[in-house]
N, C-alpha and C positions, 0 to 999 in steps of 0.2 A: 272112410267114407266112400262106398261103392258108387254113389250117384254124383260124385264130384264133377265130373265132366258134364253131366247133364244140367248141373246147376250153374254153368258158366253164364246162362242168360240172366241170372239174377246177381251177377257180380256187381258190386257198388250199392246194393240194397242193404239195409241194417239186418243184423243177424235175427233179430226178433221177427222178421218178415221171412227170411230164408229157412230158418230151423223147422217151422211147421211145414213147409213145402218139402223139405227133404224127408221129414218123418212120413208125410203122406205119400211120397213117392216110394219110400222104402217099403210102406205097408201095401202098396198097390191100390190105394184109395183115391189117388189124385185124379184120375180119369173120371171116376164116378162123380166126384165133386164138381169138376168142370161141366159135365153134362147136366148135372142138376142145376147149375147156375145158368147155363147157356143150353137149353134143351134142344134147339134146332138149327139146322144149317140155313143159310140164305139161299136165295133162288138164283143168284147171279152166276150163270155157269159158262158163258162164253165171252169173247172179246167185245162183241157188239153190246151185250147186256152190261158189261163192265163199264164201256165207254159211256153209255147212257147213265148209269148210276153215278159215275165220277162227274160228269157233265151237270147233272142235277144238283149234287152237292157243290160243285163249283158256283153254279148259277145263284144258289141260295147264300153263299157265303163270301165269295170272292168275284163279284160281278166285274170289277175293273181289271182283273188279271186277264191276260192274253188268252187267246183261244188255244185249245189243245189239239195238236195234230194226230196223236195216237194214243190210245190206252190199251193196254193188253195185259193178260197173264203171262208171265214168263217162267219156264221150267228151270231155267239156269241160275236164277238169281241167288237163292240161298246157297247153293254149292259153289258157285264160281265167285260172287261178289260178297258173301257173307252178309247179304242184305235181304230185307223182306219186301222191299220196294225201291225204286229208283225214279228220279225225274232228271230230265235233261232239257236243255235249251241250246239250240244250235242257231246262230245267226248267220245269215248269208246276205250278200249284196246280189240282189237281181235287178238288172237295169240301174235305175237311180234310186232304188229303195232298199232298206234293210229289212229282210224278212226273217222272222224267228219261228222256229218249229219247237214246240214243246211236247215231250212224251212223258207219260207216266207208265210204269211197269210194275206189276204186283205179283209177288211170288206165287206160283201155281198152287201152293200148300193152302192159300187163302180161298181157292175155289171151293173147298169143302170145309168151311168154317162157319161159326155163327155170324149173324149179321153185324153184331157189334164189333167183332174182331175185324171184318172186312171195313167196317166204318172207320175203325181207328186207323188202320194202314193207309187208307185213301185220304183221311184228314191229314195224316202225317206228310203224305206226298203233296197234297194240295198246299199245305202251309209252306212248303219250299218254293212255291211259285212266288212267294212274297219275301220270305226269309230264308236265306241260303244256310245259315249257321244254325246248329242246334243251341240257341242261346235263349235267354229269358224271353225275349220278343217272340221267338218261334214258338215256345211252349205256351205262352199267353194267347197266341193266335190259335194253336190247336185246341186249347181250352175254350176258346170262345166258339169255335165251330162244333166242339163236342165237350160238353161240361164234364163228363166223366173220362175224359182222355186219359189222365194219369192212371186211374183204377183199371181201364181197359188195356193200357200199355203193360201194365204189370201182370194182368191176367193172360195176356198174349205171351209174355215171356214165361209164365208158369206153363202154359201149354206147350211151349217149344221145350221146356225141360222135360214134360211127359213124353213128347216125341223122341228126343234125344236119348232117353233112358230106354227106348224101345217099346214104349206104350202103343196099343192098338189105336187105329184111326177111330176117332171118337164121333164124327159127323159124316163119314163117307156114305155114299149110297149103299144101302144094304147093311149098314153097320148100326144104324139108329135103333135106339131101345124101343 
């Protein structure tokens, strides 16, 4: 199987889902199907726009969660941490009060992705503000914020397989059909 390494993102999924992806990848048709399903990239291009985007989703779904100190695209995430997004909370004592800084970082590869993919990763990281572990409660919260969360997560993993196999950028500026 020449694309075994690329299919690492689908480890744990049943064979009936993975085999069609492997075949589409081998035939070079996977990228076209992704573009057909998700035809355009989102307009969130810088950290300020990302902060506004994340803050709006947080305000809609997690009003009682603490404020975010920083939201940014991070070019080192996927290669260093093998992660697509991170969330951090750092608590410090300042005077007589406990202050908490919360940060969300999103892998730079999402800068040129469809709106649905960006929303999925942001929902995932926002859910970690309430639920630390990837457990049932975490995925229920993700699904409450984004009803198509599980399908979008699968599609993002399929896109990562495309990229890992050396597929061309699908939504990059100047690459759009």
